[in-house]
C-alpha positions as CSV (number, residue, x, y, z in Angstrom):
1,Q,-0.4,0.1,0.1
2,L,2.7,2.4,0.7
3,H,4.7,1.5,-1.8
4,L,1.5,1.9,-4.4
5,T,1.1,5.6,-2.2
6,T,4.7,6.5,-3.4
7,S,4.1,6.0,-6.6
8,E,0.7,8.0,-7.1
9,K,2.8,10.3,-5.3
10,N,5.9,10.8,-6.9
11,E,3.2,10.2,-10.6
12,L,1.5,13.0,-9.5
13,A,4.5,15.5,-8.7
14,R,5.8,14.6,-12.2
15,S,2.3,15.5,-13.3
16,L,2.3,18.8,-11.3
17,E,6.1,19.4,-13.2
18,M,4.8,19.3,-16.5
19,V,1.9,21.6,-15.7
20,Q,4.0,24.1,-14.3
21,N,6.8,23.6,-16.5
22,Q,4.0,24.2,-19.8
23,L,2.4,27.0,-17.7
24,Q,5.7,28.8,-17.5
25,E,6.2,28.0,-21.1
26,K,3.0,29.9,-21.7
27,E,3.3,32.5,-19.5
28,H,6.7,33.5,-21.3
29,E,4.9,32.5,-24.5
30,I,2.5,35.4,-23.5
31,K,4.9,37.7,-21.8
32,R,6.4,37.9,-25.7
33,E,3.8,38.4,-27.6
34,T,2.5,41.0,-25.3
35,S,6.2,42.8,-25.8
36,E,5.4,42.1,-29.2
37,Y,2.0,44.2,-29.0
38,K,3.1,47.2,-26.9
39,D,6.2,47.3,-29.6
40,R,3.6,47.1,-32.6
41,L,1.8,49.5,-30.6
42,L,3.9,52.7,-30.3
43,Q,5.6,52.2,-33.8
44,A,1.7,52.6,-34.7
45,E,1.9,55.5,-32.1
46,K,4.8,56.9,-33.5
47,E,4.2,56.2,-36.9
48,H,0.0,58.7,-36.8
49,Q,1.8,61.4,-34.7
50,D,4.7,61.7,-37.8
51,A,2.1,62.0,-39.5
52,L,-0.3,64.8,-37.5
53,T,3.1,66.1,-36.8
54,E,3.6,66.4,-41.0
55,A,-0.1,67.4,-41.5
56,N,-0.3,69.9,-39.2
57,R,3.1,71.4,-40.7
58,K,1.6,71.1,-44.2
59,N,-1.3,72.9,-43.2
60,K,0.4,76.2,-41.5
61,V,2.2,76.4,-44.4
62,E,-1.1,76.3,-46.3
63,I,-3.0,78.5,-44.1
64,E,0.0,81.1,-44.3
65,A,-0.6,80.8,-47.5
66,C,-3.9,81.4,-48.4
67,H,-3.0,84.4,-45.2
68,E,-1.1,86.4,-47.9
69,K,-3.4,85.6,-50.5
70,I,-5.6,87.6,-48.9
71,S,-4.2,90.2,-48.1
72,S,-2.3,90.5,-51.5
73,L,-5.7,90.0,-52.2
74,E,-6.8,92.7,-50.0
75,C,-4.2,95.7,-50.9
76,F,-5.7,94.9,-54.9
77,I,-9.4,95.7,-54.2
78,S,-8.1,98.9,-52.2
79,S,-6.2,99.7,-55.1
80,Q,-8.7,99.0,-57.3
81,K,-11.9,100.8,-55.4
82,L,-8.7,104.4,-55.4
83,E,-8.8,103.8,-59.0
84,I,-12.2,103.3,-59.5
85,E,-12.5,106.9,-57.4
86,H,-10.4,108.4,-59.5
87,L,-11.9,107.0,-62.7
88,K,-15.3,108.9,-61.0
89,S,-13.8,112.0,-59.9
90,N,-12.4,112.4,-64.2
91,K,-16.2,111.3,-65.6
92,E,-17.3,114.3,-63.3
93,Q,-15.2,116.5,-64.5
94,L,-14.9,115.6,-68.1
95,N,-18.8,115.9,-68.5
96,N,-18.7,119.6,-66.4
97,S,-16.4,120.6,-69.4
98,L,-18.6,118.7,-72.0
99,K,-21.6,120.9,-70.5
100,E,-19.4,123.6,-71.2
101,A,-18.3,123.5,-74.0
102,N,-21.5,122.1,-75.7
103,Q,-22.4,125.4,-73.4
104,A,-20.0,127.6,-75.1
105,L,-20.7,125.9,-78.5
106,G,-24.9,127.7,-78.1
107,E,-23.8,130.2,-77.4
108,L,-21.2,130.9,-80.3
109,L,-24.3,129.5,-83.2
110,K,-26.8,131.5,-81.1
111,T,-24.1,134.8,-81.6
112,K,-23.8,133.5,-85.3
113,V,-27.1,132.7,-86.1
114,R,-27.6,136.8,-85.1
């Protein structure tokens, strides 16, 4: 009986040791996979951050270009408004000169007719 119990105990100890070894292997495998996933996650986060930084840089450049274009267009519009005012003033002066010339012509024609 003692010999049988000792044999069973030894068999159970071997089984326990095998299970513990399997668990250790599984634990090592899980740790390795976890480490791999963490590395891949860090790499993905870095790539994402790099892409975000580059996109932000491009957006800033585009925004600056748009601001410059807006500023340029505002200057152009301002100069066009001044040109329009100048042309209106010239038109008014020409209309007044034309009126005066027509009046003078009218006077001359009246004088000639007399």
